[in-house]
Biopython code that builds the backbone (N, CA, C, O; Angstrom):
import numpy as np
from Bio.PDB.StructureBuilder import StructureBuilder

atoms = [
    (1, "UNK", "N", (-11.531, 14.416, 30.284)),
    (1, "UNK", "CA", (-10.222, 13.888, 30.545)),
    (1, "UNK", "C", (-9.685, 13.259, 29.267)),
    (1, "UNK", "O", (-10.386, 12.506, 28.591)),
    (2, "UNK", "N", (-8.465, 13.569, 28.950)),
    (2, "UNK", "CA", (-7.849, 13.064, 27.735)),
    (2, "UNK", "C", (-7.022, 11.826, 28.056)),
    (2, "UNK", "O", (-6.224, 11.823, 28.994)),
    (3, "UNK", "N", (-7.224, 10.773, 27.265)),
    (3, "UNK", "CA", (-6.488, 9.528, 27.473)),
    (3, "UNK", "C", (-5.267, 9.507, 26.580)),
    (3, "UNK", "O", (-5.332, 9.905, 25.417)),
    (4, "UNK", "N", (-4.176, 9.052, 27.111)),
    (4, "UNK", "CA", (-2.983, 8.838, 26.293)),
    (4, "UNK", "C", (-2.320, 7.540, 26.722)),
    (4, "UNK", "O", (-2.762, 6.888, 27.668)),
    (5, "UNK", "N", (-1.270, 7.175, 26.028)),
    (5, "UNK", "CA", (-0.657, 5.870, 26.266)),
    (5, "UNK", "C", (0.044, 5.802, 27.614)),
    (5, "UNK", "O", (0.147, 4.716, 28.186)),
    (6, "UNK", "N", (0.530, 6.922, 28.144)),
    (6, "UNK", "CA", (1.196, 6.865, 29.447)),
    (6, "UNK", "C", (0.188, 6.582, 30.551)),
    (6, "UNK", "O", (0.504, 5.896, 31.523)),
    (7, "UNK", "N", (-1.024, 7.108, 30.403)),
    (7, "UNK", "CA", (-2.051, 6.814, 31.402)),
    (7, "UNK", "C", (-2.438, 5.345, 31.337)),
    (7, "UNK", "O", (-2.655, 4.707, 32.367)),
    (8, "UNK", "N", (-2.526, 4.806, 30.110)),
    (8, "UNK", "CA", (-2.882, 3.407, 29.973)),
    (8, "UNK", "C", (-1.765, 2.504, 30.479)),
    (8, "UNK", "O", (-2.031, 1.481, 31.110)),
    (9, "UNK", "N", (-0.532, 2.871, 30.209)),
    (9, "UNK", "CA", (0.585, 2.059, 30.689)),
    (9, "UNK", "C", (0.664, 2.114, 32.212)),
    (9, "UNK", "O", (0.991, 1.119, 32.859)),
    (10, "UNK", "N", (0.364, 3.270, 32.775)),
    (10, "UNK", "CA", (0.400, 3.400, 34.226)),
    (10, "UNK", "C", (-0.725, 2.603, 34.875)),
    (10, "UNK", "O", (-0.585, 2.142, 36.008)),
    (11, "UNK", "N", (-1.834, 2.439, 34.170)),
    (11, "UNK", "CA", (-2.951, 1.697, 34.746)),
    (11, "UNK", "C", (-2.779, 0.185, 34.578)),
    (11, "UNK", "O", (-3.584, -0.585, 35.101)),
    (12, "UNK", "N", (-1.762, -0.240, 33.869)),
    (12, "UNK", "CA", (-1.475, -1.659, 33.735)),
    (12, "UNK", "C", (-2.277, -2.369, 32.654)),
    (12, "UNK", "O", (-2.408, -3.592, 32.689)),
    (13, "UNK", "N", (-2.815, -1.626, 31.698)),
    (13, "UNK", "CA", (-3.578, -2.229, 30.623)),
    (13, "UNK", "C", (-2.608, -2.824, 29.605)),
    (13, "UNK", "O", (-1.681, -2.149, 29.155)),
    (14, "UNK", "N", (-2.825, -4.091, 29.245)),
    (14, "UNK", "CA", (-1.965, -4.772, 28.288)),
    (14, "UNK", "C", (-2.709, -4.927, 26.970)),
    (14, "UNK", "O", (-3.681, -5.677, 26.875)),
    (15, "UNK", "N", (-2.234, -4.201, 25.942)),
    (15, "UNK", "CA", (-2.882, -4.242, 24.636)),
    (15, "UNK", "C", (-2.264, -5.256, 23.694)),
    (15, "UNK", "O", (-2.733, -5.392, 22.564)),
    (16, "UNK", "N", (-1.251, -5.961, 24.104)),
    (16, "UNK", "CA", (-0.576, -6.886, 23.195)),
    (16, "UNK", "C", (-1.491, -7.991, 22.667)),
    (16, "UNK", "O", (-1.315, -8.385, 21.514)),
    (17, "UNK", "N", (-2.466, -8.523, 23.435)),
    (17, "UNK", "CA", (-3.367, -9.511, 22.837)),
    (17, "UNK", "C", (-4.254, -8.934, 21.734)),
    (17, "UNK", "O", (-4.712, -9.668, 20.858)),
    (18, "UNK", "N", (-4.494, -7.643, 21.774)),
    (18, "UNK", "CA", (-5.319, -6.997, 20.758)),
    (18, "UNK", "C", (-4.462, -6.588, 19.562)),
    (18, "UNK", "O", (-4.891, -6.716, 18.415)),
    (19, "UNK", "N", (-3.263, -6.101, 19.828)),
    (19, "UNK", "CA", (-2.408, -5.580, 18.774)),
    (19, "UNK", "C", (-1.773, -6.704, 17.954)),
    (19, "UNK", "O", (-1.638, -6.569, 16.738)),
    (20, "UNK", "N", (-1.388, -7.790, 18.582)),
    (20, "UNK", "CA", (-0.672, -8.874, 17.888)),
    (20, "UNK", "C", (-1.452, -9.447, 16.702)),
    (20, "UNK", "O", (-0.867, -9.597, 15.629)),
    (21, "UNK", "N", (-2.745, -9.776, 16.839)),
    (21, "UNK", "CA", (-3.462, -10.305, 15.660)),
    (21, "UNK", "C", (-3.595, -9.286, 14.529)),
    (21, "UNK", "O", (-3.556, -9.647, 13.353)),
    (22, "UNK", "N", (-3.752, -8.023, 14.889)),
    (22, "UNK", "CA", (-3.872, -6.980, 13.862)),
    (22, "UNK", "C", (-2.577, -6.869, 13.076)),
    (22, "UNK", "O", (-2.601, -6.788, 11.848)),
    (23, "UNK", "N", (-1.448, -6.863, 13.772)),
    (23, "UNK", "CA", (-0.160, -6.784, 13.096)),
    (23, "UNK", "C", (0.118, -8.025, 12.250)),
    (23, "UNK", "O", (0.719, -7.924, 11.180)),
    (24, "UNK", "N", (-0.311, -9.186, 12.718)),
    (24, "UNK", "CA", (-0.129, -10.411, 11.940)),
    (24, "UNK", "C", (-0.938, -10.362, 10.642)),
    (24, "UNK", "O", (-0.452, -10.776, 9.589)),
    (25, "UNK", "N", (-2.160, -9.859, 10.718)),
    (25, "UNK", "CA", (-2.996, -9.754, 9.520)),
    (25, "UNK", "C", (-2.381, -8.769, 8.530)),
    (25, "UNK", "O", (-2.331, -9.040, 7.331)),
    (26, "UNK", "N", (-1.918, -7.636, 9.026)),
    (26, "UNK", "CA", (-1.295, -6.650, 8.138)),
    (26, "UNK", "C", (-0.051, -7.236, 7.487)),
    (26, "UNK", "O", (0.141, -7.087, 6.281)),
    (27, "UNK", "N", (0.799, -7.901, 8.268)),
    (27, "UNK", "CA", (1.994, -8.519, 7.701)),
    (27, "UNK", "C", (1.646, -9.595, 6.681)),
    (27, "UNK", "O", (2.322, -9.720, 5.659)),
    (28, "UNK", "N", (0.606, -10.367, 6.944)),
    (28, "UNK", "CA", (0.215, -11.434, 6.020)),
    (28, "UNK", "C", (-0.350, -10.884, 4.717)),
    (28, "UNK", "O", (-0.231, -11.534, 3.678)),
    (29, "UNK", "N", (-0.956, -9.716, 4.745)),
    (29, "UNK", "CA", (-1.580, -9.159, 3.549)),
    (29, "UNK", "C", (-0.648, -8.319, 2.680)),
    (29, "UNK", "O", (-0.968, -8.050, 1.522)),
    (30, "UNK", "N", (0.499, -7.898, 3.216)),
    (30, "UNK", "CA", (1.343, -6.987, 2.454)),
    (30, "UNK", "C", (1.961, -7.632, 1.217)),
    (30, "UNK", "O", (1.940, -7.030, 0.143)),
    (31, "UNK", "N", (2.513, -8.849, 1.339)),
    (31, "UNK", "CA", (3.117, -9.475, 0.156)),
    (31, "UNK", "C", (2.086, -9.803, -0.915)),
    (31, "UNK", "O", (2.355, -9.560, -2.092)),
    (32, "UNK", "N", (0.920, -10.341, -0.570)),
    (32, "UNK", "CA", (-0.089, -10.522, -1.627)),
    (32, "UNK", "C", (-0.522, -9.205, -2.268)),
    (32, "UNK", "O", (-0.798, -9.165, -3.467)),
    (33, "UNK", "N", (-0.586, -8.134, -1.490)),
    (33, "UNK", "CA", (-0.952, -6.828, -2.055)),
    (33, "UNK", "C", (0.101, -6.355, -3.058)),
    (33, "UNK", "O", (-0.238, -5.795, -4.101)),
    (34, "UNK", "N", (1.372, -6.581, -2.741)),
    (34, "UNK", "CA", (2.435, -6.210, -3.673)),
    (34, "UNK", "C", (2.291, -7.005, -4.964)),
    (34, "UNK", "O", (2.435, -6.450, -6.053)),
    (35, "UNK", "N", (2.009, -8.294, -4.851)),
    (35, "UNK", "CA", (1.851, -9.134, -6.042)),
    (35, "UNK", "C", (0.639, -8.701, -6.858)),
    (35, "UNK", "O", (0.713, -8.632, -8.085)),
    (36, "UNK", "N", (-0.463, -8.412, -6.197)),
    (36, "UNK", "CA", (-1.683, -8.008, -6.910)),
    (36, "UNK", "C", (-1.486, -6.674, -7.615)),
    (36, "UNK", "O", (-1.875, -6.523, -8.773)),
    (37, "UNK", "N", (-0.887, -5.706, -6.929)),
    (37, "UNK", "CA", (-0.646, -4.400, -7.546)),
    (37, "UNK", "C", (0.286, -4.555, -8.742)),
    (37, "UNK", "O", (0.063, -3.941, -9.785)),
    (38, "UNK", "N", (1.319, -5.364, -8.599)),
    (38, "UNK", "CA", (2.231, -5.580, -9.721)),
    (38, "UNK", "C", (1.558, -6.248, -10.905)),
    (38, "UNK", "O", (1.771, -5.848, -12.050)),
    (39, "UNK", "N", (0.741, -7.268, -10.638)),
    (39, "UNK", "CA", (0.068, -7.990, -11.724)),
    (39, "UNK", "C", (-0.977, -7.115, -12.407)),
    (39, "UNK", "O", (-1.024, -7.043, -13.635)),
    (40, "UNK", "N", (-1.810, -6.454, -11.620)),
    (40, "UNK", "CA", (-2.851, -5.595, -12.202)),
    (40, "UNK", "C", (-2.211, -4.438, -12.960)),
    (40, "UNK", "O", (-2.666, -4.075, -14.045)),
    (41, "UNK", "N", (-1.161, -3.860, -12.393)),
    (41, "UNK", "CA", (-0.474, -2.757, -13.071)),
    (41, "UNK", "C", (0.124, -3.179, -14.397)),
    (41, "UNK", "O", (0.036, -2.451, -15.386)),
    (42, "UNK", "N", (0.733, -4.356, -14.417)),
    (42, "UNK", "CA", (1.323, -4.858, -15.658)),
    (42, "UNK", "C", (0.258, -5.136, -16.712)),
    (42, "UNK", "O", (0.411, -4.752, -17.871)),
    (43, "UNK", "N", (-0.808, -5.796, -16.314)),
    (43, "UNK", "CA", (-1.878, -6.114, -17.266)),
    (43, "UNK", "C", (-2.532, -4.846, -17.803)),
    (43, "UNK", "O", (-2.804, -4.743, -18.999)),
    (44, "UNK", "N", (-2.784, -3.883, -16.925)),
    (44, "UNK", "CA", (-3.425, -2.638, -17.358)),
    (44, "UNK", "C", (-2.511, -1.842, -18.288)),
    (44, "UNK", "O", (-2.978, -1.260, -19.267)),
    (45, "UNK", "N", (-1.212, -1.813, -17.988)),
    (45, "UNK", "CA", (-0.278, -1.095, -18.859)),
    (45, "UNK", "C", (-0.147, -1.782, -20.217)),
    (45, "UNK", "O", (-0.019, -1.105, -21.237)),
    (46, "UNK", "N", (-0.176, -3.103, -20.244)),
    (46, "UNK", "CA", (-0.160, -3.818, -21.521)),
    (46, "UNK", "C", (-1.426, -3.491, -22.318)),
    (46, "UNK", "O", (-1.363, -3.258, -23.525)),
    (47, "UNK", "N", (-2.572, -3.476, -21.634)),
    (47, "UNK", "CA", (-3.831, -3.122, -22.295)),
    (47, "UNK", "C", (-3.761, -1.719, -22.888)),
    (47, "UNK", "O", (-4.187, -1.501, -24.022)),
    (48, "UNK", "N", (-3.221, -0.760, -22.120)),
    (48, "UNK", "CA", (-3.128, 0.610, -22.636)),
    (48, "UNK", "C", (-2.102, 0.712, -23.765)),
    (48, "UNK", "O", (-2.275, 1.505, -24.690)),
    (49, "UNK", "N", (-1.033, -0.090, -23.693)),
    (49, "UNK", "CA", (-0.069, -0.110, -24.784)),
    (49, "UNK", "C", (-0.677, -0.635, -26.071)),
    (49, "UNK", "O", (-0.419, -0.106, -27.153)),
    (50, "UNK", "N", (-1.484, -1.674, -25.949)),
    (50, "UNK", "CA", (-2.189, -2.186, -27.125)),
    (50, "UNK", "C", (-3.189, -1.166, -27.664)),
    (50, "UNK", "O", (-3.392, -1.052, -28.873)),
    (51, "UNK", "N", (-3.798, -0.437, -26.756)),
    (51, "UNK", "CA", (-4.754, 0.596, -27.178)),
    (51, "UNK", "C", (-4.033, 1.696, -27.962)),
    (51, "UNK", "O", (-4.569, 2.220, -28.939)),
    (52, "UNK", "N", (-2.817, 2.042, -27.531)),
    (52, "UNK", "CA", (-2.026, 3.036, -28.271)),
    (52, "UNK", "C", (-1.662, 2.485, -29.648)),
    (52, "UNK", "O", (-1.760, 3.189, -30.653)),
    (53, "UNK", "N", (-1.243, 1.221, -29.684)),
    (53, "UNK", "CA", (-0.818, 0.626, -30.952)),
    (53, "UNK", "C", (-1.970, 0.488, -31.937)),
    (53, "UNK", "O", (-1.765, 0.622, -33.144)),
    (54, "UNK", "N", (-3.166, 0.225, -31.451)),
    (54, "UNK", "CA", (-4.315, 0.010, -32.332)),
    (54, "UNK", "C", (-5.031, 1.295, -32.728)),
    (54, "UNK", "O", (-5.834, 1.287, -33.661)),
    (55, "UNK", "N", (-4.758, 2.390, -32.044)),
    (55, "UNK", "CA", (-5.503, 3.621, -32.328)),
    (55, "UNK", "C", (-5.049, 4.222, -33.655)),
    (55, "UNK", "O", (-3.859, 4.285, -33.962)),
    (56, "UNK", "N", (-6.025, 4.655, -34.416)),
    (56, "UNK", "CA", (-5.756, 5.238, -35.729)),
    (56, "UNK", "C", (-5.721, 6.760, -35.668)),
    (56, "UNK", "O", (-4.968, 7.398, -36.404)),
    (57, "UNK", "N", (-6.517, 7.326, -34.810)),
    (57, "UNK", "CA", (-6.615, 8.781, -34.729)),
    (57, "UNK", "C", (-5.605, 9.325, -33.722)),
    (57, "UNK", "O", (-5.259, 8.666, -32.741)),
    (58, "UNK", "N", (-5.147, 10.533, -33.990)),
    (58, "UNK", "CA", (-4.161, 11.172, -33.107)),
    (58, "UNK", "C", (-4.759, 11.473, -31.729)),
    (58, "UNK", "O", (-4.065, 11.344, -30.720)),
    (59, "UNK", "N", (-6.036, 11.872, -31.671)),
    (59, "UNK", "CA", (-6.669, 12.201, -30.385)),
    (59, "UNK", "C", (-6.761, 10.986, -29.475)),
    (59, "UNK", "O", (-6.464, 11.066, -28.283)),
    (60, "UNK", "N", (-7.174, 9.865, -30.043)),
    (60, "UNK", "CA", (-7.285, 8.662, -29.221)),
    (60, "UNK", "C", (-5.912, 8.159, -28.789)),
    (60, "UNK", "O", (-5.773, 7.611, -27.696)),
    (61, "UNK", "N", (-4.903, 8.338, -29.627)),
    (61, "UNK", "CA", (-3.538, 7.947, -29.276)),
    (61, "UNK", "C", (-3.018, 8.811, -28.115)),
    (61, "UNK", "O", (-2.406, 8.302, -27.176)),
    (62, "UNK", "N", (-3.269, 10.113, -28.195)),
    (62, "UNK", "CA", (-2.827, 11.014, -27.117)),
    (62, "UNK", "C", (-3.542, 10.702, -25.813)),
    (62, "UNK", "O", (-2.926, 10.724, -24.748)),
    (63, "UNK", "N", (-4.849, 10.410, -25.885)),
    (63, "UNK", "CA", (-5.596, 10.070, -24.681)),
    (63, "UNK", "C", (-5.068, 8.780, -24.073)),
    (63, "UNK", "O", (-4.906, 8.694, -22.855)),
    (64, "UNK", "N", (-4.798, 7.777, -24.896)),
    (64, "UNK", "CA", (-4.264, 6.510, -24.398)),
    (64, "UNK", "C", (-2.868, 6.704, -23.807)),
    (64, "UNK", "O", (-2.514, 6.058, -22.821)),
    (65, "UNK", "N", (-2.081, 7.587, -24.404)),
    (65, "UNK", "CA", (-0.741, 7.861, -23.892)),
    (65, "UNK", "C", (-0.824, 8.536, -22.512)),
    (65, "UNK", "O", (-0.060, 8.195, -21.610)),
    (66, "UNK", "N", (-1.741, 9.483, -22.353)),
    (66, "UNK", "CA", (-1.936, 10.133, -21.056)),
    (66, "UNK", "C", (-2.438, 9.128, -20.012)),
    (66, "UNK", "O", (-2.008, 9.153, -18.859)),
    (67, "UNK", "N", (-3.343, 8.254, -20.427)),
    (67, "UNK", "CA", (-3.839, 7.217, -19.514)),
    (67, "UNK", "C", (-2.714, 6.287, -19.081)),
    (67, "UNK", "O", (-2.646, 5.890, -17.918)),
    (68, "UNK", "N", (-1.833, 5.940, -20.011)),
    (68, "UNK", "CA", (-0.710, 5.052, -19.687)),
    (68, "UNK", "C", (0.252, 5.714, -18.719)),
    (68, "UNK", "O", (0.715, 5.073, -17.776)),
    (69, "UNK", "N", (0.555, 6.966, -18.931)),
    (69, "UNK", "CA", (1.453, 7.685, -18.016)),
    (69, "UNK", "C", (0.809, 7.787, -16.637)),
    (69, "UNK", "O", (1.479, 7.567, -15.628)),
    (70, "UNK", "N", (-0.470, 8.114, -16.580)),
    (70, "UNK", "CA", (-1.169, 8.193, -15.292)),
    (70, "UNK", "C", (-1.216, 6.859, -14.583)),
    (70, "UNK", "O", (-1.059, 6.797, -13.364)),
    (71, "UNK", "N", (-1.431, 5.785, -15.337)),
    (71, "UNK", "CA", (-1.480, 4.447, -14.738)),
    (71, "UNK", "C", (-0.115, 4.050, -14.182)),
    (71, "UNK", "O", (-0.026, 3.508, -13.080)),
    (72, "UNK", "N", (0.941, 4.318, -14.937)),
    (72, "UNK", "CA", (2.286, 3.975, -14.458)),
    (72, "UNK", "C", (2.617, 4.749, -13.191)),
    (72, "UNK", "O", (3.133, 4.173, -12.233)),
    (73, "UNK", "N", (2.329, 6.038, -13.175)),
    (73, "UNK", "CA", (2.607, 6.846, -11.979)),
    (73, "UNK", "C", (1.767, 6.365, -10.803)),
    (73, "UNK", "O", (2.281, 6.237, -9.692)),
    (74, "UNK", "N", (0.495, 6.099, -11.028)),
    (74, "UNK", "CA", (-0.385, 5.630, -9.948)),
    (74, "UNK", "C", (0.048, 4.300, -9.377)),
    (74, "UNK", "O", (0.097, 4.134, -8.158)),
    (75, "UNK", "N", (0.364, 3.346, -10.239)),
    (75, "UNK", "CA", (0.796, 2.041, -9.749)),
    (75, "UNK", "C", (2.149, 2.112, -9.051)),
    (75, "UNK", "O", (2.389, 1.383, -8.088)),
    (76, "UNK", "N", (3.025, 2.976, -9.524)),
    (76, "UNK", "CA", (4.321, 3.131, -8.847)),
    (76, "UNK", "C", (4.134, 3.720, -7.447)),
    (76, "UNK", "O", (4.787, 3.285, -6.498)),
    (77, "UNK", "N", (3.251, 4.698, -7.319)),
    (77, "UNK", "CA", (2.988, 5.287, -5.997)),
    (77, "UNK", "C", (2.409, 4.239, -5.052)),
    (77, "UNK", "O", (2.845, 4.126, -3.907)),
    (78, "UNK", "N", (1.436, 3.479, -5.522)),
    (78, "UNK", "CA", (0.839, 2.434, -4.689)),
    (78, "UNK", "C", (1.885, 1.403, -4.296)),
    (78, "UNK", "O", (1.950, 0.997, -3.136)),
    (79, "UNK", "N", (2.699, 0.977, -5.246)),
    (79, "UNK", "CA", (3.738, -0.017, -4.984)),
    (79, "UNK", "C", (4.743, 0.498, -3.957)),
    (79, "UNK", "O", (5.103, -0.227, -3.029)),
    (80, "UNK", "N", (5.198, 1.738, -4.112)),
    (80, "UNK", "CA", (6.168, 2.314, -3.175)),
    (80, "UNK", "C", (5.557, 2.437, -1.771)),
    (80, "UNK", "O", (6.236, 2.178, -0.777)),
    (81, "UNK", "N", (4.300, 2.823, -1.687)),
    (81, "UNK", "CA", (3.660, 2.937, -0.372)),
    (81, "UNK", "C", (3.502, 1.584, 0.312)),
    (81, "UNK", "O", (3.673, 1.483, 1.527)),
    (82, "UNK", "N", (3.181, 0.551, -0.447)),
    (82, "UNK", "CA", (3.057, -0.782, 0.153)),
    (82, "UNK", "C", (4.417, -1.280, 0.619)),
    (82, "UNK", "O", (4.527, -1.841, 1.709)),
    (83, "UNK", "N", (5.452, -1.085, -0.187)),
    (83, "UNK", "CA", (6.802, -1.503, 0.218)),
    (83, "UNK", "C", (7.260, -0.695, 1.434)),
    (83, "UNK", "O", (7.890, -1.247, 2.336)),
    (84, "UNK", "N", (6.954, 0.594, 1.469)),
    (84, "UNK", "CA", (7.318, 1.411, 2.626)),
    (84, "UNK", "C", (6.609, 0.917, 3.884)),
    (84, "UNK", "O", (7.203, 0.899, 4.962)),
    (85, "UNK", "N", (5.353, 0.521, 3.756)),
    (85, "UNK", "CA", (4.636, -0.029, 4.905)),
    (85, "UNK", "C", (5.267, -1.338, 5.357)),
    (85, "UNK", "O", (5.379, -1.596, 6.555)),
    (86, "UNK", "N", (5.677, -2.161, 4.401)),
    (86, "UNK", "CA", (6.334, -3.428, 4.742)),
    (86, "UNK", "C", (7.644, -3.173, 5.485)),
    (86, "UNK", "O", (7.969, -3.883, 6.437)),
    (87, "UNK", "N", (8.386, -2.174, 5.056)),
    (87, "UNK", "CA", (9.642, -1.833, 5.726)),
    (87, "UNK", "C", (9.376, -1.209, 7.087)),
    (87, "UNK", "O", (10.127, -1.449, 8.033)),
    (88, "UNK", "N", (8.323, -0.415, 7.200)),
    (88, "UNK", "CA", (8.038, 0.305, 8.439)),
    (88, "UNK", "C", (7.354, -0.551, 9.502)),
    (88, "UNK", "O", (7.297, -0.144, 10.662)),
    (89, "UNK", "N", (6.839, -1.715, 9.143)),
    (89, "UNK", "CA", (6.116, -2.544, 10.118)),
    (89, "UNK", "C", (6.959, -2.908, 11.342)),
    (89, "UNK", "O", (6.453, -2.776, 12.456)),
    (90, "UNK", "N", (8.207, -3.357, 11.209)),
    (90, "UNK", "CA", (8.988, -3.638, 12.424)),
    (90, "UNK", "C", (9.215, -2.390, 13.281)),
    (90, "UNK", "O", (9.211, -2.468, 14.509)),
    (91, "UNK", "N", (9.411, -1.259, 12.641)),
    (91, "UNK", "CA", (9.590, -0.007, 13.385)),
    (91, "UNK", "C", (8.316, 0.336, 14.141)),
    (91, "UNK", "O", (8.371, 0.737, 15.304)),
    (92, "UNK", "N", (7.159, 0.179, 13.483)),
    (92, "UNK", "CA", (5.889, 0.457, 14.148)),
    (92, "UNK", "C", (5.623, -0.524, 15.288)),
    (92, "UNK", "O", (5.089, -0.135, 16.326)),
    (93, "UNK", "N", (5.991, -1.795, 15.102)),
    (93, "UNK", "CA", (5.813, -2.783, 16.167)),
    (93, "UNK", "C", (6.656, -2.410, 17.384)),
    (93, "UNK", "O", (6.177, -2.486, 18.515)),
    (94, "UNK", "N", (7.901, -2.010, 17.160)),
    (94, "UNK", "CA", (8.757, -1.603, 18.282)),
    (94, "UNK", "C", (8.202, -0.366, 18.969)),
    (94, "UNK", "O", (8.233, -0.264, 20.195)),
    (95, "UNK", "N", (7.696, 0.573, 18.181)),
    (95, "UNK", "CA", (7.140, 1.786, 18.774)),
    (95, "UNK", "C", (5.922, 1.479, 19.623)),
    (95, "UNK", "O", (5.773, 2.033, 20.713)),
    (96, "UNK", "N", (5.042, 0.598, 19.138)),
    (96, "UNK", "CA", (3.851, 0.231, 19.898)),
    (96, "UNK", "C", (4.259, -0.492, 21.178)),
    (96, "UNK", "O", (3.691, -0.231, 22.238)),
    (97, "UNK", "N", (5.229, -1.389, 21.095)),
    (97, "UNK", "CA", (5.675, -2.107, 22.282)),
    (97, "UNK", "C", (6.288, -1.155, 23.306)),
    (97, "UNK", "O", (6.121, -1.354, 24.510)),
    (98, "UNK", "N", (6.990, -0.129, 22.846)),
    (98, "UNK", "CA", (7.562, 0.847, 23.773)),
    (98, "UNK", "C", (6.507, 1.736, 24.405)),
    (98, "UNK", "O", (6.704, 2.248, 25.507)),
    (99, "UNK", "N", (5.389, 1.925, 23.717)),
    (99, "UNK", "CA", (4.319, 2.756, 24.257)),
    (99, "UNK", "C", (3.513, 2.030, 25.326)),
    (99, "UNK", "O", (2.872, 2.661, 26.167)),
    (100, "UNK", "N", (3.548, 0.720, 25.290)),
    (100, "UNK", "CA", (2.719, -0.057, 26.232)),
    (100, "UNK", "C", (3.398, -0.198, 27.542)),
    (100, "UNK", "O", (2.853, -0.817, 28.456)),
]
sb = StructureBuilder()
sb.init_structure("model")
sb.init_model(0)
sb.init_chain("A")
sb.init_seg("    ")
for serial, (resi, resn, name, xyz) in enumerate(atoms, 1):
    if name == "N":
        sb.init_residue(resn, " ", resi, " ")
    sb.init_atom(name, np.array(xyz, "f"), 0.0, 1.0, " ", f" {name:<3s}", serial, name[0])
structure = sb.get_structure()
């Protein structure tokens, strides 16, 4: 037998005491995660910029440049996903409440 939310809602199961603390923890962690990703990304990009400036050989400069581009793209993706989750949290909360 396959369980779905309509069967649970019909049986009168209330998941709000379980869901509420989880959503509170996620909401509480999103802003610190944005700050940490921003700080670590900035420090790492500064480190790679210094590595480019200090490199004497063309090969090491090119490698540092590729690392810097990869780091910027990676941190931007992580940052955008965290902000998207922060924006989507109220939508997800409403959807969960409608499913119950």
